[in-house]
C-alpha positions as CSV (number, residue, x, y, z in Angstrom):
1,M,88.6,134.5,129.6
2,D,87.7,132.5,126.7
3,D,87.0,128.7,127.5
4,G,88.4,127.4,123.9
5,L,84.7,125.9,123.4
6,T,82.7,129.0,122.3
7,L,83.4,131.7,120.7
8,S,82.5,135.1,121.7
9,P,80.6,137.6,118.9
10,I,83.5,139.6,119.2
11,H,86.2,136.8,118.7
12,F,83.9,134.9,115.7
13,L,84.0,138.1,114.0
14,I,87.5,138.9,114.4
15,M,88.1,135.3,113.2
16,I,85.8,136.2,109.5
17,R,87.5,139.1,109.3
18,T,90.6,137.5,109.5
19,Y,90.7,135.0,106.9
20,S,88.7,137.5,104.6
21,S,90.8,140.5,105.0
22,I,94.7,138.7,104.6
23,W,94.5,138.5,100.5
24,C,95.5,141.1,98.4
25,M,93.6,143.0,95.7
26,D,95.3,139.9,93.1
27,N,93.4,137.2,95.5
28,Q,97.3,136.2,96.4
29,L,98.7,136.0,99.9
30,R,101.4,138.2,100.7
31,T,104.3,136.4,102.2
32,F,107.0,138.2,104.3
33,T,110.7,137.4,105.3
34,A,112.1,138.2,108.6
35,E,113.4,141.0,108.1
36,E,110.0,142.1,106.1
37,A,108.1,141.4,109.2
38,N,110.2,142.5,111.6
39,A,110.3,145.9,109.9
40,L,106.5,146.2,110.4
41,L,107.1,145.4,114.8
42,P,107.5,148.9,115.5
43,T,104.4,150.1,113.8
44,L,102.2,146.6,115.3
45,R,103.4,147.1,118.6
46,Q,101.7,150.7,118.8
47,L,98.4,149.1,117.5
48,I,98.4,145.8,119.7
49,R,98.2,148.0,122.7
50,V,95.2,150.0,121.2
51,L,93.6,147.4,120.4
52,Q,94.3,145.7,123.9
53,T,93.1,148.9,125.6
54,A,90.1,148.9,123.4
55,H,89.1,145.8,123.9
56,Q,89.2,146.2,127.4
57,Q,87.2,149.1,127.5
58,A,84.5,146.9,125.3
59,I,84.5,144.4,128.1
60,D,84.2,146.7,131.2
61,L,81.7,148.9,129.5
62,E,79.6,145.5,129.0
63,T,79.7,144.5,132.6
64,Q,78.5,148.2,133.2
65,I,76.3,147.5,131.0
66,D,75.1,144.6,132.6
67,A,74.9,145.6,136.0
68,E,73.2,149.0,135.2
69,E,70.4,147.1,133.5
70,L,70.1,144.9,136.8
71,I,70.1,147.8,139.5
72,S,68.0,150.5,137.3
73,E,64.3,151.7,138.1
74,K,62.6,150.0,135.3
75,G,60.9,153.2,133.5
76,S,63.2,155.4,134.9
77,E,64.4,158.1,132.1
78,K,67.6,158.1,134.3
79,S,67.9,154.6,133.9
80,A,67.6,154.4,130.1
81,H,69.6,157.5,129.7
82,A,72.5,155.9,131.5
83,I,72.3,153.1,129.9
84,N,72.4,154.8,126.7
85,Q,75.3,156.4,127.4
86,L,76.9,152.9,128.0
87,M,75.8,151.3,125.0
88,E,77.1,154.1,122.9
89,N,80.6,154.0,124.4
90,H,80.9,150.3,123.8
91,R,80.1,151.4,120.3
92,Q,82.5,153.5,119.9
93,R,84.8,151.2,121.7
94,V,83.9,148.5,119.3
95,T,84.2,150.2,116.4
96,E,87.4,151.4,117.2
97,F,88.7,147.5,117.8
98,Y,87.5,146.5,114.6
99,A,89.9,149.5,112.7
100,I,92.3,148.4,114.2
101,V,91.9,144.6,114.0
102,E,91.4,145.9,110.1
103,Q,94.7,147.8,110.4
104,I,96.5,145.3,111.2
105,H,95.2,143.1,108.6
106,S,95.9,145.2,105.8
107,Y,99.2,144.7,106.5
108,G,98.7,141.2,105.6
109,C,99.2,140.1,108.9
110,I,96.9,137.5,111.1
111,L,96.1,138.7,114.5
112,K,95.8,135.5,116.4
113,D,95.8,136.2,120.2
114,I,94.2,139.9,121.3
115,E,95.9,139.2,124.7
116,M,99.2,138.1,124.2
117,G,99.7,140.0,120.9
118,L,100.6,137.2,118.8
119,I,100.7,138.1,115.0
120,D,101.2,135.2,112.5
121,F,102.6,136.4,109.0
122,Y,102.8,134.2,105.9
123,A,106.2,132.6,105.0
124,V,108.2,130.7,102.6
125,I,110.8,128.2,104.4
126,N,112.1,125.8,102.3
127,G,109.4,125.8,99.7
128,N,106.6,125.0,102.7
129,V,104.1,127.7,103.6
130,V,104.8,128.5,107.0
131,F,104.2,131.0,109.8
132,L,106.1,133.2,110.9
133,C,105.3,134.1,114.4
134,W,106.0,136.8,116.9
135,K,104.0,138.3,119.9
136,M,104.2,141.5,122.1
137,G,107.4,141.2,124.4
138,E,109.6,139.7,121.8
139,E,112.0,141.6,120.3
140,K,111.7,140.8,116.8
141,V,110.2,137.8,115.3
142,N,112.4,134.9,115.7
143,H,110.1,131.6,115.2
144,W,107.9,129.6,113.0
145,H,105.2,127.1,113.2
146,E,103.6,125.2,110.4
147,V,100.0,126.5,108.9
148,G,97.9,124.1,110.7
149,Q,99.6,124.3,114.2
150,G,99.5,126.7,116.3
151,Y,102.0,129.2,119.2
152,T,103.0,126.2,121.0
153,A,104.5,124.2,118.1
154,R,106.6,127.1,117.5
155,Q,110.7,126.9,116.3
156,S,113.3,128.9,115.8
157,L,114.4,130.3,112.6
158,A,117.8,130.1,113.6
C-alpha cells in the first residue's frame, strides 16, 4: 500500500489523467446534484469492481515478473518466454485499468481511491463549489466536503 510520500507510476498517471479528463468539451467542469450522482452509482459500482480486479491483477503480475526474473536462468529461452508472457498479461491489465479510469472520468467523476472505491463529484452547495463524496459500500451519495479537503473532512448532506 502507498506510504503517502511517493506515488507509484500507476497512481501518478491516474492523478494526471484525472485532472486532464474531468473537463467537458467546452472547458467547463460538470457539477452534479445528489440525485444526478446517485443515478450514476449502479454504473460506477460495476466499473469500480472491474477496476479493482484489474488493479490487483496488475500488482500480482508485477510480483510474478519480479520473481521470475530473480529465479530465471540467464539466457534461457523458456525463462524469456515466461517473462514475456507475464509482461504481455500485465500490459493487458494496465490497458484495461486505464480504459476503466477514463470511462469513470468521462462521466465527470473523480476517482480518489481505488481500494476504497472513493469517488468525488463536483457540486455547488450554498453558492460554493464542493465535492459530493461517495465510496463503495454506501447506498447513495450522502456526504460532501470542501474541494481542498479530503474524505476525512466529509459532512452529511442531511
